[in-house]
C-alpha positions in Angstrom: 0.0 0.0 0.0 2.9 2.4 0.7 4.5 2.1 -2.7 1.5 3.0 -4.8 0.7 5.8 -2.4 4.2 7.1 -2.7 4.2 7.0 -6.5 0.8 8.7 -6.7 1.9 11.4 -4.3 5.2 12.1 -5.9 3.6 12.0 -9.3 1.2 14.7 -8.1 4.1 16.7 -7.0 5.8 16.3 -10.4 2.6 17.4 -12.2 2.3 20.4 -9.9 5.9 21.3 -10.5 5.3 21.1 -14.3 2.3 23.3 -14.1 3.6 25.8 -11.5 7.1 26.3 -13.0 6.9 26.4 -16.8 10.3 27.9 -17.0 11.9 24.6 -16.0 10.4 22.7 -18.9 12.9 21.6 -21.6 12.6 23.5 -24.8 13.0 20.6 -27.2 12.3 16.9 -27.5 16.0 16.1 -27.3 16.5 18.0 -24.1 13.4 16.2 -22.6 14.9 12.8 -23.6 18.3 13.8 -22.1 16.6 14.8 -18.8 14.9 11.4 -18.7 18.2 9.7 -19.2 19.9 11.8 -16.5 17.0 11.0 -14.1 17.3 7.3 -14.8 21.1 7.5 -14.2 20.6 9.4 -10.9 17.9 6.9 -9.7 20.2 3.9 -10.7 23.1 5.5 -8.9 21.1 6.1 -5.7 21.9 2.7 -4.1 25.6 3.3 -4.5 25.3 6.8 -2.9 23.3 5.4 -0.1 25.7 2.5 0.4 28.5 5.0 0.9 26.6 7.7 2.9 24.5 5.7 5.3 27.3 3.8 7.1 28.9 7.2 7.8 25.9 8.4 9.8 25.7 7.3 13.4 22.0 7.9 14.3 19.3 5.5 13.0 16.9 8.4 12.6 19.4 10.3 10.6 20.1 7.3 8.4 16.4 6.9 7.7 15.9 10.7 7.0 18.8 10.8 4.5 17.6 7.7 2.8 14.0 9.0 2.4 15.1 12.5 1.4 17.4 11.2 -1.4 14.7 8.6 -2.5 11.9 11.2 -2.6 14.1 13.7 -4.4 15.3 11.3 -7.1 12.0 9.7 -7.6 10.2 13.0 -8.0 12.8 14.1 -10.5 12.4 10.8 -12.4 8.6 11.3 -12.6 8.9 15.0 -13.4 11.2 14.2 -16.4 8.6 11.8 -17.7 5.9 14.4 -17.4 8.2 16.8 -19.3 8.8 14.2 -22.0 5.1 13.3 -22.4 4.1 17.0 -22.5 6.8 17.8 -25.1 5.6 14.9 -27.3 2.0 15.9 -27.0 2.9 19.6 -27.8 4.9 18.6 -30.8 2.3 16.1 -32.1 -0.9 17.9 -31.3 -0.3 21.5 -30.5 1.6 24.4 -31.9 1.5 26.0 -35.3 0.9 24.1 -38.6 4.1 22.9 -40.2 3.2 22.8 -43.9 0.6 21.4 -46.2 -1.7 23.4 -48.4 -2.5 26.9 -47.4 -6.1 27.6 -46.3 -8.4 29.5 -48.6 -8.9 33.0 -47.5 -12.4 33.4 -49.0 
């Protein structure tokens, strides 16, 4: 029950960030794809970072806090990059200005 709730909650934060901060959105499809690749790399690298950082911490509560903070941040970034990629794809496919074809009749 915790895992779906966490994904839904962090997905809501990612969508909110996408809507609230439009200046953070990537300007092209290539940049959106690169952001997704970077987020996957950061998420895959997270266990190695935690493996190095957690043994250095003495308090159990601090270990748990650092683990959750890094997990929440990296997973939110991962979901946000997917929102950016899907939004960029939809904007390129459905929205925007026409890119050619026959001109419309003016009369």
